[in-house]
C-alpha positions as CSV (number, residue, x, y, z in Angstrom):
1,M,-146.8,2.7,-65.7
2,N,-145.9,2.1,-62.3
3,K,-144.5,-1.3,-61.1
4,V,-144.1,-2.0,-57.4
5,F,-141.1,-4.1,-56.6
6,P,-141.0,-6.5,-53.6
7,Q,-138.2,-6.4,-50.9
8,G,-134.9,-7.7,-51.9
9,E,-133.0,-10.5,-50.7
10,N,-132.5,-10.2,-46.9
11,D,-134.7,-7.2,-46.7
12,Y,-131.9,-4.8,-48.0
13,A,-133.9,-3.3,-50.9
14,A,-136.8,-0.9,-50.2
15,A,-140.0,-1.9,-51.7
16,G,-142.0,1.2,-53.3
17,P,-143.4,2.4,-56.7
18,K,-141.0,2.5,-59.7
19,A,-142.1,4.7,-62.7
20,H,-141.7,3.1,-65.9
21,P,-142.3,4.9,-69.4
22,G,-145.8,4.1,-71.0
23,G,-148.3,6.4,-68.7
24,E,-149.7,5.7,-65.4
25,G,-151.7,2.4,-64.9
26,D,-150.2,0.7,-68.0
27,V,-149.7,-2.9,-67.7
28,P,-147.1,-4.3,-70.1
29,Q,-149.0,-5.8,-73.0
30,S,-146.9,-8.7,-73.4
31,L,-148.1,-10.0,-69.9
32,P,-151.3,-12.1,-69.7
33,R,-153.9,-10.3,-67.3
34,F,-153.7,-13.3,-64.9
35,L,-150.3,-12.4,-64.1
36,V,-151.1,-9.1,-62.9
37,A,-152.8,-7.6,-60.2
38,H,-153.7,-3.8,-59.6
39,C,-153.1,-2.2,-56.3
40,G,-155.3,0.3,-54.4
41,D,-153.6,2.9,-56.3
42,P,-154.7,2.2,-59.9
43,A,-151.4,3.5,-61.2
44,S,-149.6,0.7,-59.4
45,W,-149.5,-3.2,-60.2
46,I,-147.7,-6.0,-58.9
47,Y,-147.4,-9.6,-60.1
48,S,-150.3,-11.9,-58.9
49,D,-148.2,-14.3,-56.9
50,Q,-147.3,-11.1,-54.6
51,K,-150.6,-10.9,-53.6
52,C,-151.4,-12.7,-49.9
53,D,-147.6,-13.3,-49.6
54,G,-147.5,-11.5,-46.2
55,T,-145.5,-8.5,-47.5
56,N,-146.9,-5.1,-48.1
57,N,-145.9,-5.2,-51.9
58,C,-148.3,-2.5,-53.0
59,G,-147.3,0.0,-50.4
60,D,-150.7,0.7,-49.1
61,C,-151.5,-3.2,-48.1
62,S,-154.2,-3.5,-50.5
63,D,-152.3,-6.7,-51.8
64,E,-152.9,-8.1,-48.3
65,L,-156.1,-6.6,-46.8
66,S,-158.3,-5.5,-49.7
67,P,-161.7,-7.0,-49.4
68,V,-161.1,-7.8,-53.1
69,T,-158.1,-9.9,-52.3
70,V,-159.6,-12.0,-49.5
71,C,-156.3,-13.4,-48.1
72,P,-156.6,-16.3,-45.8
73,P,-155.7,-15.7,-42.1
74,C,-152.0,-15.5,-40.8
75,G,-150.4,-18.9,-41.6
76,P,-148.6,-20.9,-38.8
77,G,-145.3,-18.9,-39.2
78,W,-147.0,-15.7,-38.7
79,W,-148.5,-13.7,-35.8
80,H,-151.6,-11.5,-36.3
81,C,-151.3,-8.0,-35.1
82,P,-151.8,-4.5,-35.9
83,S,-148.3,-3.9,-37.5
84,T,-146.0,-0.9,-37.1
85,F,-143.8,-2.1,-39.8
86,F,-144.5,-0.7,-43.4
87,K,-143.2,-4.0,-44.9
88,Y,-146.1,-6.0,-43.1
89,C,-149.7,-5.4,-43.0
90,D,-151.6,-7.6,-40.4
91,C,-149.3,-10.4,-39.7
92,I,-145.5,-10.5,-39.1
93,P,-143.2,-13.4,-39.3
94,R,-142.8,-15.2,-35.8
95,R,-139.3,-14.9,-36.0
96,L,-139.8,-11.3,-35.2
97,C,-141.6,-12.1,-31.9
98,R,-139.9,-11.9,-28.7
99,D,-136.6,-10.0,-30.2
100,H,-137.0,-7.0,-28.0
101,I,-138.0,-4.8,-30.8
102,Q,-141.6,-3.5,-31.2
103,H,-143.1,-4.8,-34.4
104,C,-146.9,-4.6,-33.5
105,S,-148.6,-1.4,-32.3
106,D,-150.1,-3.2,-29.4
107,W,-146.6,-5.0,-28.3
108,S,-148.3,-8.2,-28.6
109,D,-145.2,-9.5,-30.6
110,E,-143.0,-9.0,-27.4
111,Y,-145.7,-10.0,-24.5
112,A,-148.4,-12.3,-26.3
113,C,-146.8,-14.0,-29.3
114,P,-145.2,-17.6,-28.3
115,G,-142.2,-16.9,-30.8
116,P,-140.8,-18.8,-33.6
C-alpha cells in the first residue's frame, strides 16, 4: 500500500508517496473508511482531514482540486493563483506574498496580492 505523508514541521520534510507492505492501494483494515481518502492515483491514500487543507498531500493535487473533493475557495489567509510550488495547488499562504520570490506562475503573489 502507499501512504502519502504531509509536510513535516516547518516544511523540512518532503511530502511524497511512501510504500508499505501489503499491496498497492491497500488501506489498513484497522482504519474506519471515513478516516481515509484516496488520491488520484488509486495506489495512494491520505487521512480524510488532509483533504482541502491547502497542501498538496497527494502529490497530484487531487486532494485539493479533484471535482470529487469540492474544496471551498481560498480562505482569508490564502491567495488564489496558479501555483508554481509543488507543495500547494491553487492557493498559497498570504505570508508568501510580496516576499520577492515567485510562488505563482503569473507572478500575482508579488504584484497583485496585498500580502499577509
